[in-house]
C-alpha positions, 0 to 999 in steps of 0.5 A: 499500500502506497502512503498518500503523502507519497503518492503526492510526493511523486508528483511534486519533486519540489516538495523534497527540498521544502521539507529538508528546508525545515530541518528534515533528514532524507530518511524522514521523507520516506516515513508516514507523514503525520499532522499533530493538529491542535487548538493550543494557544495562550487564549483561555485555560482550555487550550493554553496546555495543550502543547505538552500533549503535542509535544508527546505526540510529536515524540511518540510519531518520530520515535515509532517510525513516522514523521510529525508536523506540528498545525494549530487552529487556536480556538475561542473561549465562550466564557471570555465572550460572555457580556459582549458581542465576542460570544456571537462568533463562537459557533461561526468559529467552530466552522472556521477551525474546520475550514483551516484544518481542511486547508492544512490537511490537504494543502500539504498531504498527510497519511494520518492525523492526531487531533487535540483539543478540549473546549466547546467549540474546539471539540466538535470542530475536530470531530467535523474535521476528522469527518471531512478528512475521513479517508485519512487515518485519525485519532483524538486526544483531549486535554482533559478537565481542570480541577475543582476548588475546595472552598474553605468553611467560610465560603462554603454555602449551603445550597439544596441544589448541590450536595457537594457545596465545598467544591467550586466549578466555573459553572457556579459563577452565574449563580453567584453573580445573580446573587450579588446583583440581588445583594445577597452576598457582598463583592468580596465573596463574589471576588473570592469565587471568581479568583478561584473558580479555575485552579487549573487548565483544562475544559470546565469541570462539569458536564458541559459541552466540552465535557460532553464532547470529550465523552462523545469523541471516545464514544464514536470510537476515535479515542483510546478507551477510558481517556475522557475527562481525565484531569488535565494535570493527570500523568496519565493524560500526558501518556495517552497522548503518547500512546495516540501517536503510536497507535495512530501509526498502527492505523495508517500501516493497517490501512484503517481510516476514520471512515471505517471507524465512524459509522451510524452505529457508532453515532447511535452508541454515542447518542446512548451514552449522551442519554446516560450522562445527561450531556450538553443539549448543545451535542444536539446540534454538534452531532449532526454537524459532525455526521454530515462531515462523514456523510451520515444524516442524523437529526435531532429527532434521533436524539429523541428517539433514542433517549426515550426509555433510555437510563440516566446514570450520572451524578455529575454537574451541572444537573448532579453533584460531582465535578467532571473529574470525578467522572474519570474516578468512577471509570469514565465512558467505559463504565457507562458503557458497561452499565448500558452494554445491552444497548450499544453496537459492541461490534463497531471498529475503534482506534485501537483496530479492535471492537468496542466489545473487545475493548471493554473486555480488555479494560477489565483485564488491564487494571483500568477499573482498579487504577480508578478505584484507587484515585477515588479512594484518595480524593475520598480522603482528601475531602473527608467523604466516604464516595462510592463509584455508584455515587457518581455513576449509578448501576443501570437497575438504580438509574437517576431517570429512565427516559433519557435527559433530553426531549425534542419539542414540536408544535406551532411554536417550534415547527422544526423542533426545540431542545430542553433537558428535561433532567434539569427541569422542575417536574412541576413544570413538565406540563405547564401553561405560562405567560409570554414575555418576549425580549429581543436581546438577552440584556433586555431579559436579564434587566427584567429578570434582575429587577423583579419584572419577570413573575412567577408563571412567565415564559421569558423569550429571547429571540433573534439570537439563532444562527442567522440572527446573531450567530446563536450565542449562548444564553447562560447567565439569563438562565442562571438569573432565573434558577438562583431565585427561588420565586422563579426557579420552579415556575418560569421557563426560558425559550429562545432560538439561541442556545445554552451554555452545557452548564444551563440548568432549569426549565430552559428550552432552546434551538427554537426553529424556525428561527425568528430572523428566518421568520419563525413563529418565535418572532410573532409571539406577543406580550400575553400569549398562552404558551403551553409546555407539555414534555409528555406529548413532546409539544410546544404551542401557543395557545391563547392571546391575552390570556384567553385560550384559542383553538388551534384553528383560531391560532393558526389565524392569529399567527398568520395575520401576525406574519403579513405584519412582520417586518423582517430582519436584517442582520447587523454584520455586513462583513467578516465571518458573521456576515457569512455565517448569517447568510449560510448557516442551516437550522440548529436542528440540522446542525447550524453549519455552513452550507 
């Protein structure tokens, strides 16, 4: 088998002197050419530590018969984009990374790639890139998750919504910020939380989008088993980066490409794991986008179908108690897969060159679970608690819930669908009648919530925040403002054509499609409309006007009349990537990628 790089090299004799000009040796030219692609950069703690794993992968490739080349596609941080228009770049930059990696991989043909990332858009971008380059061998390495910070007693709050209050993680800052705005805690207390919420590098330590997509990468078969959500500081993670480089060369020599590994069965496995971990709702957008690059069509209804009846096992923040690093201590993705084994396709190929079923059997013999148990015991002693593995990952027969973690809602408000994480929603709101309070920006909505203008029983709408509106930013702080107010948390819904942070909790409904900028019904909602949410029926409808109930036929007439008076939408972005994104992004229900 002739390597891809060698086929191109035969056609381009000038390639040899150019590579020799970088310091390569003559015998390097005959080796498998491997790109080490990462989102390393000093842009945020999720990526600033990645170069150590890049260097481990480079060393591994070079020591095991290949020649490595470093490439970088630095990502942005949603946290640093909060509070200003920077957050609007978040989804657009996912696609920008994919396009850049496509150029880097194809302009200088490679035989395989090690892809290294940690965070919200970097992880799906890398997986989309692997899909776009699916005829190449590929393997993922993640930068793990940051540590949680152990709070001293004077800063440990008694929050009934979280049983492990002495461990501080970043998603709690939204709650503390809202408490400060309501004068419930002093400035110095908020400052202390902000200064200690990120005690190390790595992805944010909760089951947000970054952690979810790390788990999805392993569940798709593209990572070495058991390596998702290791703490960023763990020596095992550096070893995993070295092992990944070595294993990639085996895939190249065996001719196993990403297309051989990732199939429809792989995606179904990943979605079943997503249900078991109560993963971020953003995966409903990223997984279809990744599948699209592999030439596989998956929509949000696939999630809804597979989540129905699925056992939800994971007690990890934001829906649960423990920081994300404890997921690894409890056995990680392999432990979850063992619990839901009967629901998985065990015959799928993985980057080990073995099937998923074979990997799970090998882990039992390798001492992996005993290693995790030992770390958990040590961590238990450090915080003076007796922590059992099943406190973090429940057994299948002792599930937290038995109907997955998300639902896709449809109706006259969301004809193409909307998504809710029902495991984070108060059960009393599963079947609700609410009064519409529409806002055309997040800033207006937050101001109304913090100043008591939103009442129990309201449905707060934030619209024109979809892909073609403002780039589909996340509405994290609005959701936190609602959830941190006891008067609102169990009775107010937040509904948007934007998206939510993976840290979001409470009755939040996002991705409403068609979006307002495309003239979807969410653009037509008026103050005082009656909104009906019915999780059992998977429905989301406008059922009345000015507090008076209407029949479905009457509402159709009302919406039709309102549509005639709708003035349309014009994006404020007249140049650059956000202009391109607004023009070319598909619906959030299809993946919000640029077509």
